[in-house]
BALOBA-1460 file (C-alpha; in Angstrom, 3 decimals):
// residues 113
<rec num="1" residu="m" x="47.652" y="-10.308" z="108.618"/>
<rec num="2" residu="l" x="47.214" y="-11.340" z="112.236"/>
<rec num="3" residu="w" x="47.343" y="-7.681" z="113.287"/>
<rec num="4" residu="n" x="44.644" y="-6.737" z="110.759"/>
<rec num="5" residu="l" x="42.425" y="-9.615" z="111.854"/>
<rec num="6" residu="g" x="42.861" y="-8.539" z="115.469"/>
<rec num="7" residu="m" x="41.905" y="-4.963" z="114.661"/>
<rec num="8" residu="e" x="38.824" y="-6.192" z="112.797"/>
<rec num="9" residu="v" x="37.766" y="-8.324" z="115.776"/>
<rec num="10" residu="v" x="38.227" y="-5.390" z="118.167"/>
<rec num="11" residu="a" x="36.215" y="-3.087" z="115.887"/>
<rec num="12" residu="w" x="33.457" y="-5.688" z="115.590"/>
<rec num="13" residu="i" x="33.286" y="-6.056" z="119.377"/>
<rec num="14" residu="n" x="33.201" y="-2.278" z="119.844"/>
<rec num="15" residu="r" x="30.251" y="-2.055" z="117.425"/>
<rec num="16" residu="a" x="28.405" y="-4.778" z="119.332"/>
<rec num="17" residu="a" x="29.124" y="-2.804" z="122.563"/>
<rec num="18" residu="p" x="28.782" y="-5.469" z="125.248"/>
<rec num="19" residu="v" x="28.974" y="-4.444" z="128.880"/>
<rec num="20" residu="d" x="32.476" y="-5.838" z="129.436"/>
<rec num="21" residu="a" x="34.059" y="-4.995" z="126.057"/>
<rec num="22" residu="l" x="37.697" y="-5.183" z="127.218"/>
<rec num="23" residu="s" x="37.344" y="-8.732" z="128.547"/>
<rec num="24" residu="v" x="35.537" y="-9.871" z="125.417"/>
<rec num="25" residu="q" x="38.251" y="-8.270" z="123.267"/>
<rec num="26" residu="m" x="41.038" y="-9.998" z="125.202"/>
<rec num="27" residu="t" x="39.297" y="-13.359" z="124.909"/>
<rec num="28" residu="a" x="38.597" y="-12.892" z="121.206"/>
<rec num="29" residu="i" x="42.232" y="-11.934" z="120.530"/>
<rec num="30" residu="s" x="43.460" y="-15.032" z="122.386"/>
<rec num="31" residu="v" x="41.103" y="-17.293" z="120.432"/>
<rec num="32" residu="l" x="42.047" y="-15.590" z="117.153"/>
<rec num="33" residu="m" x="45.765" y="-16.023" z="117.844"/>
<rec num="34" residu="s" x="45.217" y="-19.697" z="118.715"/>
<rec num="35" residu="l" x="43.292" y="-20.347" z="115.514"/>
<rec num="36" residu="y" x="45.933" y="-18.501" z="113.474"/>
<rec num="37" residu="a" x="48.663" y="-20.597" z="115.092"/>
<rec num="38" residu="l" x="46.699" y="-23.762" z="114.313"/>
<rec num="39" residu="m" x="46.357" y="-22.624" z="110.707"/>
<rec num="40" residu="l" x="50.129" y="-22.055" z="110.510"/>
<rec num="41" residu="v" x="50.857" y="-25.536" z="111.851"/>
<rec num="42" residu="v" x="48.365" y="-27.171" z="109.469"/>
<rec num="43" residu="l" x="49.759" y="-25.172" z="106.563"/>
<rec num="44" residu="g" x="53.290" y="-26.114" z="107.591"/>
<rec num="45" residu="v" x="52.460" y="-29.812" z="107.625"/>
<rec num="46" residu="a" x="50.502" y="-29.636" z="104.373"/>
<rec num="47" residu="t" x="53.199" y="-27.726" z="102.479"/>
<rec num="48" residu="r" x="56.138" y="-29.335" z="104.303"/>
<rec num="49" residu="s" x="57.306" y="-25.940" z="105.505"/>
<rec num="50" residu="v" x="59.354" y="-26.001" z="108.682"/>
<rec num="51" residu="l" x="59.115" y="-22.222" z="109.028"/>
<rec num="52" residu="n" x="55.299" y="-22.240" z="109.206"/>
<rec num="53" residu="r" x="55.287" y="-25.070" z="111.746"/>
<rec num="54" residu="v" x="57.838" y="-23.373" z="113.970"/>
<rec num="55" residu="l" x="56.062" y="-20.003" z="113.727"/>
<rec num="56" residu="g" x="52.760" y="-21.683" z="114.601"/>
<rec num="57" residu="l" x="54.231" y="-23.402" z="117.631"/>
<rec num="58" residu="g" x="55.907" y="-20.155" z="118.674"/>
<rec num="59" residu="l" x="52.604" y="-18.325" z="118.394"/>
<rec num="60" residu="f" x="51.035" y="-20.985" z="120.626"/>
<rec num="61" residu="g" x="53.730" y="-20.151" z="123.168"/>
<rec num="62" residu="v" x="52.832" y="-16.457" z="122.952"/>
<rec num="63" residu="v" x="49.133" y="-17.255" z="123.441"/>
<rec num="64" residu="i" x="49.849" y="-19.433" z="126.465"/>
<rec num="65" residu="a" x="52.066" y="-16.730" z="127.981"/>
<rec num="66" residu="k" x="49.361" y="-14.112" z="127.299"/>
<rec num="67" residu="l" x="46.701" y="-16.252" z="128.955"/>
<rec num="68" residu="y" x="48.739" y="-17.008" z="132.054"/>
<rec num="69" residu="l" x="50.356" y="-13.601" z="132.510"/>
<rec num="70" residu="s" x="47.623" y="-11.195" z="131.434"/>
<rec num="71" residu="d" x="44.213" y="-12.715" z="130.827"/>
<rec num="72" residu="v" x="44.013" y="-14.618" z="134.097"/>
<rec num="73" residu="w" x="44.078" y="-11.370" z="136.056"/>
<rec num="74" residu="q" x="41.752" y="-9.283" z="133.908"/>
<rec num="75" residu="l" x="39.051" y="-11.559" z="132.519"/>
<rec num="76" residu="s" x="35.800" y="-12.448" z="134.200"/>
<rec num="77" residu="r" x="35.340" y="-16.060" z="135.236"/>
<rec num="78" residu="i" x="33.191" y="-17.090" z="132.237"/>
<rec num="79" residu="l" x="35.518" y="-15.478" z="129.689"/>
<rec num="80" residu="r" x="38.575" y="-16.959" z="131.398"/>
<rec num="81" residu="i" x="37.038" y="-20.423" z="131.188"/>
<rec num="82" residu="t" x="36.107" y="-19.835" z="127.543"/>
<rec num="83" residu="a" x="39.631" y="-18.727" z="126.636"/>
<rec num="84" residu="f" x="41.263" y="-21.701" z="128.364"/>
<rec num="85" residu="l" x="38.793" y="-24.176" z="126.860"/>
<rec num="86" residu="a" x="39.376" y="-22.800" z="123.361"/>
<rec num="87" residu="l" x="43.138" y="-22.998" z="123.860"/>
<rec num="88" residu="g" x="42.812" y="-26.563" z="125.144"/>
<rec num="89" residu="v" x="40.783" y="-27.635" z="122.113"/>
<rec num="90" residu="v" x="43.252" y="-26.054" z="119.704"/>
<rec num="91" residu="l" x="46.240" y="-27.624" z="121.488"/>
<rec num="92" residu="l" x="44.526" y="-31.015" z="121.343"/>
<rec num="93" residu="l" x="44.017" y="-30.568" z="117.598"/>
<rec num="94" residu="v" x="47.694" y="-29.702" z="117.110"/>
<rec num="95" residu="s" x="48.712" y="-32.659" z="119.247"/>
<rec num="96" residu="y" x="46.526" y="-34.957" z="117.140"/>
<rec num="97" residu="l" x="47.962" y="-33.474" z="113.951"/>
<rec num="98" residu="y" x="51.519" y="-34.064" z="115.096"/>
<rec num="99" residu="s" x="50.817" y="-37.604" z="116.314"/>
<rec num="100" residu="r" x="48.899" y="-38.484" z="113.152"/>
<rec num="101" residu="f" x="51.630" y="-37.227" z="110.819"/>
<rec num="102" residu="k" x="54.616" y="-38.044" z="113.031"/>
<rec num="103" residu="p" x="56.403" y="-40.238" z="110.458"/>
<rec num="104" residu="v" x="55.986" y="-37.595" z="107.748"/>
<rec num="105" residu="i" x="57.259" y="-34.831" z="110.028"/>
<rec num="106" residu="e" x="60.246" y="-36.926" z="111.139"/>
<rec num="107" residu="r" x="61.151" y="-37.581" z="107.509"/>
<rec num="108" residu="l" x="60.941" y="-33.861" z="106.789"/>
<rec num="109" residu="w" x="63.306" y="-33.026" z="109.649"/>
<rec num="110" residu="k" x="65.790" y="-35.666" z="108.508"/>
<rec num="111" residu="d" x="65.594" y="-34.619" z="104.841"/>
<rec num="112" residu="e" x="66.364" y="-30.963" z="105.583"/>
<rec num="113" residu="k" x="69.555" y="-31.602" z="107.579"/>
């Protein structure tokens, strides 16, 4: 599903045809992956699914690696700032979610062992 969403975003950007399409595509993919990871974490907490939470956190790791290893070197300054700000907001939301539901998550970890 993430792959299909990414292809749709790229096609939408190509139709809009901005001047710097590659940078906009890279930023949009990073933001899309971050939002998808956030959705996985929220879904994992809501349904008490460890797999969704772990996959969401793993996808956050992939997004962070992508930003630091690839996007930093190829994006323009404005798009780089946008990508890092979006990632920061999403990570703050996940941090709030985990701190807010910490007792529930700890009980889930203990129940499954």
